[in-house]
All heavy atoms as a GROMACS GRO file, in nm:
protein
  647
    1GLN      N    1  11.600  13.030   6.822
    1GLN     CA    2  11.537  13.113   6.718
    1GLN      C    3  11.461  13.219   6.786
    1GLN      O    4  11.407  13.202   6.892
    1GLN     CB    5  11.455  13.027   6.622
    1GLN     CG    6  11.398  13.104   6.508
    1GLN     CD    7  11.508  13.163   6.411
    1GLN    OE1    8  11.598  13.072   6.376
    1GLN    NE2    9  11.508  13.273   6.373
    2ASN      N   10  11.435  13.331   6.717
    2ASN     CA   11  11.360  13.439   6.764
    2ASN      C   12  11.217  13.421   6.740
    2ASN      O   13  11.178  13.345   6.639
    2ASN     CB   14  11.404  13.576   6.708
    2ASN     CG   15  11.386  13.582   6.568
    2ASN    OD1   16  11.436  13.499   6.487
    2ASN    ND2   17  11.312  13.678   6.514
    3TYR      N   18  11.121  13.481   6.802
    3TYR     CA   19  10.978  13.485   6.776
    3TYR      C   20  10.921  13.616   6.815
    3TYR      O   21  10.962  13.685   6.901
    3TYR     CB   22  10.908  13.361   6.842
    3TYR     CG   23  10.912  13.374   6.991
    3TYR    CD1   24  10.806  13.447   7.052
    3TYR    CD2   25  11.015  13.323   7.077
    3TYR    CE1   26  10.806  13.460   7.203
    3TYR    CE2   27  11.014  13.342   7.206
    3TYR     CZ   28  10.907  13.411   7.269
    3TYR     OH   29  10.906  13.431   7.405
    4PRO      N   30  10.817  13.657   6.742
    4PRO     CA   31  10.768  13.598   6.602
    4PRO      C   32  10.872  13.631   6.502
    4PRO      O   33  10.954  13.712   6.526
    4PRO     CB   34  10.647  13.680   6.586
    4PRO     CG   35  10.651  13.810   6.654
    4PRO     CD   36  10.734  13.779   6.783
    5ASN      N   37  10.863  13.558   6.397
    5ASN     CA   38  10.956  13.574   6.280
    5ASN      C   39  10.874  13.539   6.153
    5ASN      O   40  10.852  13.419   6.139
    5ASN     CB   41  11.082  13.479   6.300
    5ASN     CG   42  11.187  13.516   6.201
    5ASN    OD1   43  11.186  13.634   6.144
    5ASN    ND2   44  11.284  13.432   6.187
    6PRO      N   45  10.838  13.629   6.081
    6PRO     CA   46  10.873  13.768   6.071
    6PRO      C   47  10.810  13.848   6.184
    6PRO      O   48  10.712  13.806   6.256
    6PRO     CB   49  10.806  13.814   5.942
    6PRO     CG   50  10.764  13.697   5.868
    6PRO     CD   51  10.760  13.595   5.963
    7PHE      N   52  10.865  13.964   6.217
    7PHE     CA   53  10.822  14.051   6.329
    7PHE      C   54  10.807  14.197   6.292
    7PHE      O   55  10.858  14.239   6.197
    7PHE     CB   56  10.917  14.035   6.443
    7PHE     CG   57  11.057  14.088   6.413
    7PHE    CD1   58  11.100  14.212   6.460
    7PHE    CD2   59  11.152  14.016   6.349
    7PHE    CE1   60  11.214  14.267   6.431
    7PHE    CE2   61  11.280  14.062   6.328
    7PHE     CZ   62  11.311  14.186   6.370
    8ASN      N   63  10.742  14.272   6.376
    8ASN     CA   64  10.723  14.413   6.352
    8ASN      C   65  10.676  14.479   6.482
    8ASN      O   66  10.565  14.454   6.514
    8ASN     CB   67  10.615  14.439   6.243
    8ASN     CG   68  10.604  14.596   6.222
    8ASN    OD1   69  10.684  14.668   6.254
    8ASN    ND2   70  10.489  14.629   6.167
    9PRO      N   71  10.755  14.570   6.536
    9PRO     CA   72  10.893  14.589   6.533
    9PRO      C   73  10.967  14.514   6.644
    9PRO      O   74  11.094  14.531   6.644
    9PRO     CB   75  10.914  14.736   6.547
    9PRO     CG   76  10.810  14.778   6.660
    9PRO     CD   77  10.691  14.675   6.627
   10ASN      N   78  10.900  14.444   6.729
   10ASN     CA   79  10.974  14.378   6.839
   10ASN      C   80  10.985  14.221   6.817
   10ASN      O   81  10.883  14.151   6.763
   10ASN     CB   82  10.891  14.390   6.976
   10ASN     CG   83  10.899  14.542   7.015
   10ASN    OD1   84  11.009  14.597   7.016
   10ASN    ND2   85  10.776  14.586   7.045
   11THR      N   86  11.085  14.158   6.855
   11THR     CA   87  11.114  14.018   6.849
   11THR      C   88  11.181  13.976   6.987
   11THR      O   89  11.249  14.053   7.039
   11THR     CB   90  11.179  13.979   6.730
   11THR    OG1   91  11.181  13.835   6.719
   11THR    CG2   92  11.328  14.013   6.736
   12THR      N   93  11.151  13.849   7.017
   12THR     CA   94  11.205  13.800   7.140
   12THR      C   95  11.309  13.685   7.105
   12THR      O   96  11.289  13.592   7.022
   12THR     CB   97  11.099  13.734   7.228
   12THR    OG1   98  11.006  13.842   7.255
   12THR    CG2   99  11.159  13.683   7.359
   13ILE      N  100  11.427  13.683   7.171
   13ILE     CA  101  11.530  13.588   7.143
   13ILE      C  102  11.543  13.506   7.279
   13ILE      O  103  11.571  13.569   7.380
   13ILE     CB  104  11.667  13.649   7.103
   13ILE    CG1  105  11.637  13.726   6.980
   13ILE    CG2  106  11.768  13.538   7.092
   13ILE    CD1  107  11.760  13.811   6.937
   14GLU      N  108  11.517  13.379   7.271
   14GLU     CA  109  11.525  13.296   7.388
   14GLU      C  110  11.657  13.200   7.374
   14GLU      O  111  11.679  13.155   7.263
   14GLU     CB  112  11.403  13.204   7.415
   14GLU     CG  113  11.287  13.279   7.457
   14GLU     CD  114  11.174  13.187   7.494
   14GLU    OE1  115  11.171  13.067   7.451
   14GLU    OE2  116  11.077  13.229   7.558
   15PHE      N  117  11.731  13.179   7.489
   15PHE     CA  118  11.840  13.093   7.485
   15PHE      C  119  11.882  13.043   7.618
   15PHE      O  120  11.834  13.099   7.723
   15PHE     CB  121  11.961  13.182   7.426
   15PHE     CG  122  11.999  13.295   7.504
   15PHE    CD1  123  12.093  13.294   7.602
   15PHE    CD2  124  11.939  13.412   7.475
   15PHE    CE1  125  12.134  13.403   7.676
   15PHE    CE2  126  11.968  13.526   7.548
   15PHE     CZ  127  12.059  13.527   7.649
   16SER      N  128  11.952  12.939   7.628
   16SER     CA  129  11.994  12.884   7.760
   16SER      C  130  12.143  12.858   7.747
   16SER      O  131  12.205  12.834   7.654
   16SER     CB  132  11.934  12.736   7.766
   16SER     OG  133  11.795  12.749   7.782
   17ILE      N  134  12.206  12.887   7.862
   17ILE     CA  135  12.354  12.870   7.884
   17ILE      C  136  12.372  12.773   7.995
   17ILE      O  137  12.307  12.771   8.096
   17ILE     CB  138  12.421  13.000   7.901
   17ILE    CG1  139  12.371  13.085   8.014
   17ILE    CG2  140  12.425  13.080   7.778
   17ILE    CD1  141  12.446  13.205   8.042
   18PRO      N  142  12.473  12.676   7.979
   18PRO     CA  143  12.501  12.584   8.082
   18PRO      C  144  12.574  12.635   8.205
   18PRO      O  145  12.571  12.576   8.311
   18PRO     CB  146  12.578  12.475   8.009
   18PRO     CG  147  12.650  12.555   7.904
   18PRO     CD  148  12.558  12.660   7.866
   19ASN      N  149  12.659  12.739   8.195
   19ASN     CA  150  12.739  12.795   8.296
   19ASN      C  151  12.728  12.946   8.301
   19ASN      O  152  12.688  13.007   8.199
   19ASN     CB  153  12.884  12.763   8.270
   19ASN     CG  154  12.904  12.607   8.256
   19ASN    OD1  155  12.873  12.532   8.340
   19ASN    ND2  156  12.974  12.570   8.153
   20LYS      N  157  12.766  13.006   8.412
   20LYS     CA  158  12.779  13.151   8.414
   20LYS      C  159  12.888  13.201   8.323
   20LYS      O  160  12.998  13.154   8.331
   20LYS     CB  161  12.803  13.191   8.554
   20LYS     CG  162  12.820  13.346   8.571
   20LYS     CD  163  12.851  13.388   8.712
   20LYS     CE  164  12.864  13.531   8.729
   20LYS     NZ  165  12.887  13.576   8.869
   21GLU      N  166  12.843  13.279   8.233
   21GLU     CA  167  12.945  13.329   8.127
   21GLU      C  168  12.894  13.450   8.052
   21GLU      O  169  12.780  13.475   8.063
   21GLU     CB  170  12.984  13.212   8.024
   21GLU     CG  171  12.871  13.152   7.955
   21GLU     CD  172  12.911  13.014   7.888
   21GLU    OE1  173  13.021  12.974   7.914
   21GLU    OE2  174  12.837  12.961   7.813
   22ASN      N  175  12.990  13.514   7.979
   22ASN     CA  176  12.947  13.637   7.910
   22ASN      C  177  12.868  13.586   7.784
   22ASN      O  178  12.909  13.495   7.712
   22ASN     CB  179  13.081  13.710   7.864
   22ASN     CG  180  13.045  13.841   7.801
   22ASN    OD1  181  12.978  13.926   7.868
   22ASN    ND2  182  13.070  13.863   7.679
   23VAL      N  183  12.759  13.666   7.756
   23VAL     CA  184  12.682  13.642   7.639
   23VAL      C  185  12.676  13.768   7.550
   23VAL      O  186  12.650  13.874   7.612
   23VAL     CB  187  12.536  13.596   7.682
   23VAL    CG1  188  12.444  13.583   7.551
   23VAL    CG2  189  12.536  13.468   7.761
   24GLN      N  190  12.706  13.745   7.430
   24GLN     CA  191  12.692  13.857   7.321
   24GLN      C  192  12.597  13.825   7.223
   24GLN      O  193  12.603  13.719   7.157
   24GLN     CB  194  12.821  13.889   7.273
   24GLN     CG  195  12.935  13.927   7.365
   24GLN     CD  196  13.071  13.942   7.299
   24GLN    OE1  197  13.087  13.937   7.171
   24GLN    NE2  198  13.168  13.951   7.375
   25ILE      N  199  12.502  13.911   7.199
   25ILE     CA  200  12.413  13.897   7.071
   25ILE      C  201  12.411  14.032   7.006
   25ILE      O  202  12.385  14.136   7.051
   25ILE     CB  203  12.269  13.867   7.117
   25ILE    CG1  204  12.247  13.732   7.197
   25ILE    CG2  205  12.175  13.859   7.001
   25ILE    CD1  206  12.119  13.695   7.250
   26ALA      N  207  12.464  14.009   6.882
   26ALA     CA  208  12.465  14.122   6.786
   26ALA      C  209  12.387  14.110   6.663
   26ALA      O  210  12.372  13.997   6.627
   26ALA     CB  211  12.617  14.143   6.743
   27VAL      N  212  12.329  14.213   6.603
   27VAL     CA  213  12.245  14.214   6.496
   27VAL      C  214  12.321  14.274   6.373
   27VAL      O  215  12.377  14.377   6.385
   27VAL     CB  216  12.111  14.272   6.517
   27VAL    CG1  217  12.030  14.277   6.386
   27VAL    CG2  218  12.035  14.215   6.633
   28TYR      N  219  12.317  14.203   6.258
   28TYR     CA  220  12.372  14.244   6.144
   28TYR      C  221  12.274  14.262   6.033
   28TYR      O  222  12.180  14.180   6.023
   28TYR     CB  223  12.472  14.144   6.096
   28TYR     CG  224  12.589  14.130   6.194
   28TYR    CD1  225  12.576  14.036   6.295
   28TYR    CD2  226  12.706  14.198   6.180
   28TYR    CE1  227  12.676  14.025   6.398
   28TYR    CE2  228  12.809  14.195   6.274
   28TYR     CZ  229  12.796  14.100   6.382
   28TYR     OH  230  12.893  14.081   6.475
   29ASN      N  231  12.294  14.357   5.929
   29ASN     CA  232  12.208  14.367   5.818
   29ASN      C  233  12.244  14.275   5.702
   29ASN      O  234  12.342  14.200   5.725
   29ASN     CB  235  12.188  14.507   5.770
   29ASN     CG  236  12.329  14.564   5.713
   29ASN    OD1  237  12.423  14.497   5.674
   29ASN    ND2  238  12.341  14.695   5.706
   30ILE      N  239  12.176  14.278   5.598
   30ILE     CA  240  12.212  14.178   5.493
   30ILE      C  241  12.348  14.197   5.425
   30ILE      O  242  12.404  14.109   5.359
   30ILE     CB  243  12.092  14.191   5.382
   30ILE    CG1  244  12.103  14.075   5.275
   30ILE    CG2  245  12.101  14.322   5.305
   30ILE    CD1  246  12.054  13.945   5.335
   31LEU      N  247  12.400  14.320   5.440
   31LEU     CA  248  12.532  14.347   5.392
   31LEU      C  249  12.646  14.303   5.488
   31LEU      O  250  12.768  14.310   5.459
   31LEU     CB  251  12.546  14.501   5.367
   31LEU     CG  252  12.458  14.563   5.264
   31LEU    CD1  253  12.474  14.712   5.253
   31LEU    CD2  254  12.469  14.485   5.132
   32GLY      N  255  12.609  14.258   5.610
   32GLY     CA  256  12.700  14.210   5.702
   32GLY      C  257  12.745  14.321   5.804
   32GLY      O  258  12.837  14.298   5.869
   33GLN      N  259  12.678  14.433   5.794
   33GLN     CA  260  12.718  14.543   5.876
   33GLN      C  261  12.649  14.529   6.017
   33GLN      O  262  12.525  14.510   6.012
   33GLN     CB  263  12.685  14.669   5.814
   33GLN     CG  264  12.751  14.708   5.681
   33GLN     CD  265  12.685  14.812   5.606
   33GLN    OE1  266  12.561  14.825   5.602
   33GLN    NE2  267  12.758  14.886   5.524
   34LYS      N  268  12.725  14.540   6.119
   34LYS     CA  269  12.670  14.533   6.262
   34LYS      C  270  12.570  14.661   6.272
   34LYS      O  271  12.619  14.775   6.257
   34LYS     CB  272  12.771  14.534   6.362
   34LYS     CG  273  12.728  14.514   6.498
   34LYS     CD  274  12.847  14.518   6.592
   34LYS     CE  275  12.821  14.450   6.720
   34LYS     NZ  276  12.939  14.443   6.799
   35VAL      N  277  12.447  14.640   6.304
   35VAL     CA  278  12.355  14.736   6.338
   35VAL      C  279  12.338  14.779   6.480
   35VAL      O  280  12.299  14.883   6.521
   35VAL     CB  281  12.221  14.727   6.270
   35VAL    CG1  282  12.240  14.725   6.104
   35VAL    CG2  283  12.143  14.600   6.315
   36THR      N  284  12.342  14.672   6.567
   36THR     CA  285  12.333  14.692   6.714
   36THR      C  286  12.387  14.577   6.789
   36THR      O  287  12.390  14.463   6.740
   36THR     CB  288  12.191  14.722   6.744
   36THR    OG1  289  12.178  14.767   6.879
   36THR    CG2  290  12.103  14.596   6.737
   37THR      N  291  12.416  14.593   6.925
   37THR     CA  292  12.435  14.480   7.010
   37THR      C  293  12.313  14.478   7.102
   37THR      O  294  12.296  14.578   7.170
   37THR     CB  295  12.569  14.517   7.087
   37THR    OG1  296  12.674  14.522   6.999
   37THR    CG2  297  12.597  14.403   7.191
   38VAL      N  298  12.249  14.368   7.101
   38VAL     CA  299  12.125  14.348   7.184
   38VAL      C  300  12.174  14.322   7.329
   38VAL      O  301  12.110  14.382   7.419
   38VAL     CB  302  12.047  14.230   7.139
   38VAL    CG1  303  11.922  14.210   7.220
   38VAL    CG2  304  12.013  14.253   6.987
   39ILE      N  305  12.273  14.239   7.353
   39ILE     CA  306  12.327  14.207   7.486
   39ILE      C  307  12.474  14.194   7.482
   39ILE      O  308  12.523  14.121   7.384
   39ILE     CB  309  12.238  14.096   7.557
   39ILE    CG1  310  12.268  14.084   7.697
   39ILE    CG2  311  12.267  13.969   7.475
   39ILE    CD1  312  12.184  13.980   7.768
   40ASN      N  313  12.540  14.221   7.594
   40ASN     CA  314  12.678  14.190   7.610
   40ASN      C  315  12.713  14.196   7.745
   40ASN      O  316  12.762  14.305   7.802
   40ASN     CB  317  12.776  14.290   7.523
   40ASN     CG  318  12.913  14.251   7.542
   40ASN    OD1  319  12.948  14.143   7.592
   40ASN    ND2  320  13.009  14.332   7.489
   41GLU      N  321  12.681  14.094   7.831
   41GLU     CA  322  12.692  14.088   7.973
   41GLU      C  323  12.711  13.946   8.018
   41GLU      O  324  12.671  13.850   7.946
   41GLU     CB  325  12.574  14.153   8.035
   41GLU     CG  326  12.442  14.108   8.013
   41GLU     CD  327  12.330  14.191   8.073
   41GLU    OE1  328  12.308  14.303   8.014
   41GLU    OE2  329  12.264  14.144   8.167
   42THR      N  330  12.757  13.931   8.137
   42THR     CA  331  12.769  13.802   8.205
   42THR      C  332  12.628  13.755   8.265
   42THR      O  333  12.581  13.841   8.341
   42THR     CB  334  12.882  13.813   8.308
   42THR    OG1  335  12.997  13.841   8.250
   42THR    CG2  336  12.898  13.675   8.383
   43LEU      N  337  12.595  13.640   8.233
   43LEU     CA  338  12.461  13.599   8.280
   43LEU      C  339  12.486  13.458   8.352
   43LEU      O  340  12.576  13.384   8.324
   43LEU     CB  341  12.369  13.566   8.169
   43LEU     CG  342  12.330  13.691   8.078
   43LEU    CD1  343  12.242  13.645   7.965
   43LEU    CD2  344  12.251  13.794   8.157
   44GLU      N  345  12.393  13.435   8.457
   44GLU     CA  346  12.395  13.306   8.524
   44GLU      C  347  12.351  13.197   8.433
   44GLU      O  348  12.279  13.216   8.337
   44GLU     CB  349  12.300  13.314   8.640
   44GLU     CG  350  12.343  13.422   8.750
   44GLU     CD  351  12.478  13.382   8.830
   44GLU    OE1  352  12.508  13.270   8.835
   44GLU    OE2  353  12.543  13.473   8.849
   45SER      N  354  12.385  13.083   8.462
   45SER     CA  355  12.332  12.954   8.385
   45SER      C  356  12.197  12.945   8.393
   45SER      O  357  12.116  12.992   8.484
   45SER     CB  358  12.402  12.825   8.440
   45SER     OG  359  12.351  12.807   8.577
   46GLY      N  360  12.132  12.884   8.282
   46GLY     CA  361  11.979  12.876   8.279
   46GLY      C  362  11.928  12.945   8.150
   46GLY      O  363  12.004  12.966   8.055
   47SER      N  364  11.795  12.951   8.154
   47SER     CA  365  11.728  13.009   8.040
   47SER      C  366  11.714  13.165   8.048
   47SER      O  367  11.688  13.215   8.158
   47SER     CB  368  11.581  12.941   8.019
   47SER     OG  369  11.590  12.816   8.004
   48HIS      N  370  11.730  13.225   7.937
   48HIS     CA  371  11.713  13.370   7.933
   48HIS      C  372  11.637  13.421   7.815
   48HIS      O  373  11.629  13.347   7.716
   48HIS     CB  374  11.859  13.438   7.937
   48HIS     CG  375  11.941  13.398   8.052
   48HIS    ND1  376  11.938  13.456   8.167
   48HIS    CD2  377  12.036  13.291   8.063
   48HIS    CE1  378  12.023  13.404   8.254
   48HIS    NE2  379  12.078  13.305   8.192
   49THR      N  380  11.585  13.541   7.822
   49THR     CA  381  11.509  13.601   7.711
   49THR      C  382  11.550  13.747   7.702
   49THR      O  383  11.564  13.818   7.800
   49THR     CB  384  11.364  13.603   7.749
   49THR    OG1  385  11.320  13.466   7.770
   49THR    CG2  386  11.270  13.662   7.633
   50VAL      N  387  11.578  13.793   7.578
   50VAL     CA  388  11.603  13.926   7.550
   50VAL      C  389  11.510  13.974   7.427
   50VAL      O  390  11.469  13.890   7.354
   50VAL     CB  391  11.757  13.958   7.504
   50VAL    CG1  392  11.845  13.930   7.627
   50VAL    CG2  393  11.787  13.876   7.385
   51GLN      N  394  11.486  14.104   7.433
   51GLN     CA  395  11.400  14.162   7.321
   51GLN      C  396  11.475  14.262   7.240
   51GLN      O  397  11.558  14.332   7.302
   51GLN     CB  398  11.270  14.223   7.383
   51GLN     CG  399  11.177  14.118   7.446
   51GLN     CD  400  11.042  14.172   7.446
   51GLN    OE1  401  10.998  14.278   7.415
   51GLN    NE2  402  10.953  14.072   7.490
   52TRP      N  403  11.443  14.259   7.109
   52TRP     CA  404  11.500  14.363   7.025
   52TRP      C  405  11.386  14.444   6.959
   52TRP      O  406  11.306  14.389   6.904
   52TRP     CB  407  11.594  14.298   6.917
   52TRP     CG  408  11.647  14.392   6.826
   52TRP    CD1  409  11.720  14.510   6.853
   52TRP    CD2  410  11.660  14.387   6.675
   52TRP    NE1  411  11.766  14.573   6.751
   52TRP    CE2  412  11.733  14.507   6.647
   52TRP    CE3  413  11.607  14.302   6.589
   52TRP    CZ2  414  11.747  14.530   6.502
   52TRP    CZ3  415  11.634  14.327   6.454
   52TRP    CH2  416  11.697  14.437   6.419
   53ASN      N  417  11.406  14.573   6.982
   53ASN     CA  418  11.306  14.658   6.915
   53ASN      C  419  11.374  14.723   6.800
   53ASN      O  420  11.468  14.794   6.794
   53ASN     CB  421  11.265  14.776   7.021
   53ASN     CG  422  11.158  14.867   6.956
   53ASN    OD1  423  11.144  14.877   6.840
   53ASN    ND2  424  11.090  14.945   7.042
   54ALA      N  425  11.307  14.683   6.680
   54ALA     CA  426  11.376  14.718   6.549
   54ALA      C  427  11.301  14.842   6.489
   54ALA      O  428  11.310  14.867   6.367
   54ALA     CB  429  11.368  14.605   6.459
   55GLN      N  430  11.233  14.919   6.570
   55GLN     CA  431  11.165  15.036   6.519
   55GLN      C  432  11.239  15.126   6.426
   55GLN      O  433  11.195  15.160   6.325
   55GLN     CB  434  11.097  15.119   6.632
   55GLN     CG  435  11.007  15.228   6.592
   55GLN     CD  436  10.885  15.189   6.523
   55GLN    OE1  437  10.823  15.091   6.556
   55GLN    NE2  438  10.855  15.251   6.413
   56PRO      N  439  11.364  15.164   6.467
   56PRO     CA  440  11.436  15.253   6.381
   56PRO      C  441  11.500  15.200   6.260
   56PRO      O  442  11.564  15.265   6.170
   56PRO     CB  443  11.550  15.305   6.467
   56PRO     CG  444  11.566  15.210   6.581
   56PRO     CD  445  11.431  15.143   6.588
   57TYR      N  446  11.480  15.066   6.236
   57TYR     CA  447  11.539  14.998   6.117
   57TYR      C  448  11.454  14.975   5.998
   57TYR      O  449  11.333  14.963   6.031
   57TYR     CB  450  11.612  14.872   6.170
   57TYR     CG  451  11.715  14.891   6.271
   57TYR    CD1  452  11.684  14.871   6.412
   57TYR    CD2  453  11.836  14.941   6.251
   57TYR    CE1  454  11.765  14.894   6.516
   57TYR    CE2  455  11.931  14.968   6.352
   57TYR     CZ  456  11.896  14.946   6.479
   57TYR     OH  457  11.978  14.970   6.587
   58ALA      N  458  11.503  14.954   5.885
   58ALA     CA  459  11.430  14.946   5.768
   58ALA      C  460  11.379  14.793   5.766
   58ALA      O  461  11.453  14.698   5.817
   58ALA     CB  462  11.503  14.973   5.640
   59SER      N  463  11.268  14.766   5.694
   59SER     CA  464  11.228  14.624   5.659
   59SER      C  465  11.335  14.548   5.595
   59SER      O  466  11.419  14.608   5.516
   59SER     CB  467  11.102  14.636   5.583
   59SER     OG  468  10.999  14.683   5.652
   60GLY      N  469  11.343  14.422   5.624
   60GLY     CA  470  11.440  14.333   5.550
   60GLY      C  471  11.489  14.219   5.636
   60GLY      O  472  11.439  14.186   5.735
   61LEU      N  473  11.592  14.150   5.574
   61LEU     CA  474  11.643  14.043   5.634
   61LEU      C  475  11.760  14.083   5.728
   61LEU      O  476  11.849  14.164   5.688
   61LEU     CB  477  11.700  13.940   5.523
   61LEU     CG  478  11.764  13.816   5.574
   61LEU    CD1  479  11.669  13.725   5.650
   61LEU    CD2  480  11.823  13.738   5.454
   62TYR      N  481  11.760  14.035   5.852
   62TYR     CA  482  11.869  14.058   5.947
   62TYR      C  483  11.913  13.925   6.001
   62TYR      O  484  11.849  13.822   5.995
   62TYR     CB  485  11.814  14.137   6.062
   62TYR     CG  486  11.792  14.286   6.022
   62TYR    CD1  487  11.660  14.309   5.961
   62TYR    CD2  488  11.881  14.388   6.030
   62TYR    CE1  489  11.632  14.448   5.931
   62TYR    CE2  490  11.860  14.524   5.990
   62TYR     CZ  491  11.724  14.542   5.937
   62TYR     OH  492  11.706  14.676   5.900
   63PHE      N  493  12.045  13.929   6.048
   63PHE     CA  494  12.097  13.815   6.115
   63PHE      C  495  12.142  13.851   6.257
   63PHE      O  496  12.190  13.957   6.280
   63PHE     CB  497  12.232  13.765   6.036
   63PHE     CG  498  12.190  13.721   5.903
   63PHE    CD1  499  12.206  13.816   5.791
   63PHE    CD2  500  12.161  13.588   5.867
   63PHE    CE1  501  12.180  13.778   5.662
   63PHE    CE2  502  12.133  13.554   5.741
   63PHE     CZ  503  12.141  13.643   5.635
   64TYR      N  504  12.122  13.750   6.348
   64TYR     CA  505  12.178  13.780   6.470
   64TYR      C  506  12.275  13.671   6.513
   64TYR      O  507  12.256  13.554   6.474
   64TYR     CB  508  12.068  13.797   6.591
   64TYR     CG  509  11.991  13.672   6.623
   64TYR    CD1  510  12.033  13.589   6.728
   64TYR    CD2  511  11.877  13.650   6.555
   64TYR    CE1  512  11.947  13.478   6.766
   64TYR    CE2  513  11.796  13.536   6.596
   64TYR     CZ  514  11.837  13.461   6.693
   64TYR     OH  515  11.766  13.351   6.731
   65GLU      N  516  12.394  13.720   6.574
   65GLU     CA  517  12.490  13.621   6.615
   65GLU      C  518  12.508  13.609   6.757
   65GLU      O  519  12.507  13.707   6.827
   65GLU     CB  520  12.631  13.665   6.562
   65GLU     CG  521  12.746  13.582   6.605
   65GLU     CD  522  12.877  13.633   6.559
   65GLU    OE1  523  12.904  13.755   6.561
   65GLU    OE2  524  12.966  13.554   6.513
   66MET      N  525  12.491  13.496   6.816
   66MET     CA  526  12.511  13.478   6.970
   66MET      C  527  12.642  13.404   6.992
   66MET      O  528  12.674  13.311   6.931
   66MET     CB  529  12.390  13.380   7.017
   66MET     CG  530  12.408  13.361   7.167
   66MET     SD  531  12.273  13.249   7.230
   66MET     CE  532  12.341  13.218   7.392
   67ARG      N  533  12.715  13.454   7.086
   67ARG     CA  534  12.837  13.406   7.129
   67ARG      C  535  12.844  13.391   7.284
   67ARG      O  536  12.795  13.491   7.351
   67ARG     CB  537  12.958  13.489   7.092
   67ARG     CG  538  12.989  13.501   6.946
   67ARG     CD  539  13.112  13.572   6.910
   67ARG     NE  540  13.140  13.559   6.775
   67ARG     CZ  541  13.217  13.467   6.714
   67ARG    NH1  542  13.265  13.367   6.796
   67ARG    NH2  543  13.243  13.460   6.588
   68SER      N  544  12.883  13.278   7.335
   68SER     CA  545  12.877  13.245   7.472
   68SER      C  546  12.985  13.136   7.500
   68SER      O  547  12.968  13.019   7.446
   68SER     CB  548  12.748  13.204   7.516
   68SER     OG  549  12.756  13.173   7.652
   69GLY      N  550  13.095  13.179   7.568
   69GLY     CA  551  13.193  13.083   7.582
   69GLY      C  552  13.254  13.029   7.446
   69GLY      O  553  13.302  13.109   7.364
   70THR      N  554  13.256  12.899   7.423
   70THR     CA  555  13.297  12.838   7.299
   70THR      C  556  13.184  12.827   7.196
   70THR      O  557  13.216  12.778   7.079
   70THR     CB  558  13.368  12.705   7.320
   70THR    OG1  559  13.267  12.616   7.381
   70THR    CG2  560  13.491  12.708   7.419
   71PHE      N  561  13.065  12.859   7.232
   71PHE     CA  562  12.953  12.838   7.147
   71PHE      C  563  12.921  12.970   7.063
   71PHE      O  564  12.941  13.079   7.113
   71PHE     CB  565  12.825  12.817   7.231
   71PHE     CG  566  12.697  12.815   7.152
   71PHE    CD1  567  12.658  12.699   7.083
   71PHE    CD2  568  12.612  12.928   7.137
   71PHE    CE1  569  12.544  12.692   7.007
   71PHE    CE2  570  12.495  12.918   7.073
   71PHE     CZ  571  12.466  12.809   7.000
   72ALA      N  572  12.898  12.944   6.935
   72ALA     CA  573  12.863  13.057   6.850
   72ALA      C  574  12.752  13.013   6.747
   72ALA      O  575  12.767  12.898   6.700
   72ALA     CB  576  12.977  13.117   6.767
   73ALA      N  577  12.651  13.092   6.721
   73ALA     CA  578  12.545  13.055   6.627
   73ALA      C  579  12.500  13.180   6.558
   73ALA      O  580  12.500  13.278   6.616
   73ALA     CB  581  12.436  12.983   6.695
   74VAL      N  582  12.461  13.175   6.438
   74VAL     CA  583  12.396  13.273   6.356
   74VAL      C  584  12.257  13.231   6.310
   74VAL      O  585  12.249  13.122   6.256
   74VAL     CB  586  12.486  13.313   6.227
   74VAL    CG1  587  12.414  13.418   6.150
   74VAL    CG2  588  12.622  13.366   6.280
   75LYS      N  589  12.150  13.309   6.334
   75LYS     CA  590  12.026  13.295   6.290
   75LYS      C  591  11.972  13.411   6.210
   75LYS      O  592  12.018  13.517   6.231
   75LYS     CB  593  11.924  13.272   6.408
   75LYS     CG  594  11.966  13.159   6.508
   75LYS     CD  595  11.938  13.025   6.452
   75LYS     CE  596  11.968  12.910   6.556
   75LYS     NZ  597  11.918  12.793   6.520
   76LYS      N  598  11.880  13.381   6.124
   76LYS     CA  599  11.819  13.494   6.038
   76LYS      C  600  11.676  13.525   6.094
   76LYS      O  601  11.612  13.442   6.142
   76LYS     CB  602  11.813  13.460   5.903
   76LYS     CG  603  11.726  13.344   5.847
   76LYS     CD  604  11.734  13.324   5.700
   76LYS     CE  605  11.645  13.202   5.663
   76LYS     NZ  606  11.654  13.181   5.513
   77MET      N  607  11.647  13.651   6.064
   77MET     CA  608  11.510  13.705   6.107
   77MET      C  609  11.462  13.806   6.011
   77MET      O  610  11.550  13.870   5.946
   77MET     CB  611  11.510  13.747   6.249
   77MET     CG  612  11.612  13.857   6.275
   77MET     SD  613  11.624  13.896   6.453
   77MET     CE  614  11.765  13.989   6.466
   78ILE      N  615  11.338  13.823   5.998
   78ILE     CA  616  11.278  13.912   5.899
   78ILE      C  617  11.196  14.013   5.963
   78ILE      O  618  11.115  13.992   6.028
   78ILE     CB  619  11.190  13.831   5.793
   78ILE    CG1  620  11.282  13.741   5.726
   78ILE    CG2  621  11.127  13.926   5.684
   78ILE    CD1  622  11.204  13.638   5.626
   79LEU      N  623  11.239  14.146   5.936
   79LEU     CA  624  11.167  14.252   5.988
   79LEU      C  625  11.067  14.309   5.871
   79LEU      O  626  11.106  14.341   5.769
   79LEU     CB  627  11.247  14.364   6.022
   79LEU     CG  628  11.188  14.512   6.065
   79LEU    CD1  629  11.088  14.487   6.184
   79LEU    CD2  630  11.297  14.607   6.099
   80MET      N  631  10.934  14.300   5.899
   80MET     CA  632  10.837  14.337   5.803
   80MET      C  633  10.750  14.457   5.854
   80MET      O  634  10.672  14.434   5.954
   80MET     CB  635  10.750  14.227   5.757
   80MET     CG  636  10.810  14.112   5.690
   80MET     SD  637  10.709  13.977   5.645
   80MET     CE  638  10.606  14.060   5.508
   81LYS      N  639  10.763  14.570   5.796
   81LYS     CA  640  10.684  14.681   5.846
   81LYS      C  641  10.571  14.712   5.758
   81LYS      O  642  10.564  14.675   5.642
   81LYS     CB  643  10.772  14.814   5.852
   81LYS     CG  644  10.877  14.803   5.960
   81LYS     CD  645  10.951  14.936   5.982
   81LYS     CE  646  11.047  14.922   6.104
   81LYS     NZ  647  11.110  15.040   6.128
   0.00000   0.00000   0.00000
């Protein structure tokens, strides 16, 4: 999960991967439209942290989807300005 949540305008997403593999984290608005890709690169195994600066986006509910190998997860986050 990201923290802080709710956030304004920066949030941190922490995750761990068991093997070296490509990691994709994309952010979607409440309508399901992709607003940005936070990361799309190959990372080494272990714990990682990425930050999303949502300054140009409107307040509201957003979802981020993380994909890595066969793993996929969707989490929600709230931007409050």
